[in-house]
C-alpha positions, 0 to 999 in steps of 0.5 A: 509659063502660060499660067504666069502670062495669064496672071499678067493679063488677069491682074492688069485687064480682066480682074483689075483691083480698081475697076473689077474688084473696086478696091483702093478707090480712095487713093485712086480718086484723090491722087489721080489729079496729076500724072506725076502724083499718080505714077508715084502712088502706083510705084509705091503701091506696086512695091508694097504689094510685092513685099506684102505678098512675099511676107504674108504667104509664108506667114499664113501657110507656115505659122497661122494655118493649122495643117501639116505644114505649120511650123508649130505643128511640126515641132509638136507644140500644136495639133492640126485642126479644122475647128480653129478656122474662125480664130485663124481667120481673125488672126489672118486679118490682124496679122496682115494689117500689122505686116502692111503697116510695118512694111510701109514704115520700114520702106519710109524709114529706108527711103528717108535715110538712103534715098532722100530724093525718092523719099521727098517724091513718094513720102506723101504717098507712103502713109496712104498706102497703109490704109489702101484696101487693095493691098489687103485684098492682094494678101487675102486673095493670095491665100484664099484657095488653100488647099485647093486647085487654085492655090498659089505657090510662094513665087506665084503669090509674089508674081500676082502681087507685083502685077496687081500693083502694075494694074493699079498703076496703069489705071491710075495713069489712065485716070490722071490723063483723063482728069488733066484733060477735064480741067480744060473741059466745060464740066457743070459746076455740080459735077466738077472734080470727084463727081465727074471722076466717079463717072469716068471711073464707071465708064472705064470699068465698063470699057475694061469689061471688054477684056472679060473672057480672055482669061477664065 
């Protein structure tokens, strides 16, 4: 249980995908002008991150990686080999992009038919999620340390993906609160909107560095 608690602290505060890894800055800057929009984007990203982690982990370990666990190796159709790693890396990125795009499309279709009210609230954010590099980052980092002492289990990958989305939502809400306050502040004309948003993002990143050392 301690390991899973450390994942929460790491994904939300120490290794936050926006402020520590600088992934997903485009939607972070452009959708954080209002709190309701930031919350909607955060919820949608969290949902897709969790689903992506659940799909890409078995896809990589049982279909792409050529080891003894590979389904095709077990069936005798392929042989376990380390020489195919460059090809596996290319297939890994390409297949993860297809998975993310397919999941976003399926979620959008489901919400449009089953929960139209939620679809109207999140529909504008769903297409943006397909190009959110933070989601690709989660999928890649969930499979980075295999094989090795830091490798994640299937549940661990889902757990990490979910809390990475929560960390994204937290910083989105913090930034939206700051930007709503900045609307009534006297900001120089050249620094309004995106320039001051980047300055605030840098200051938030410096502040979150105070959490480094909590988790190794």
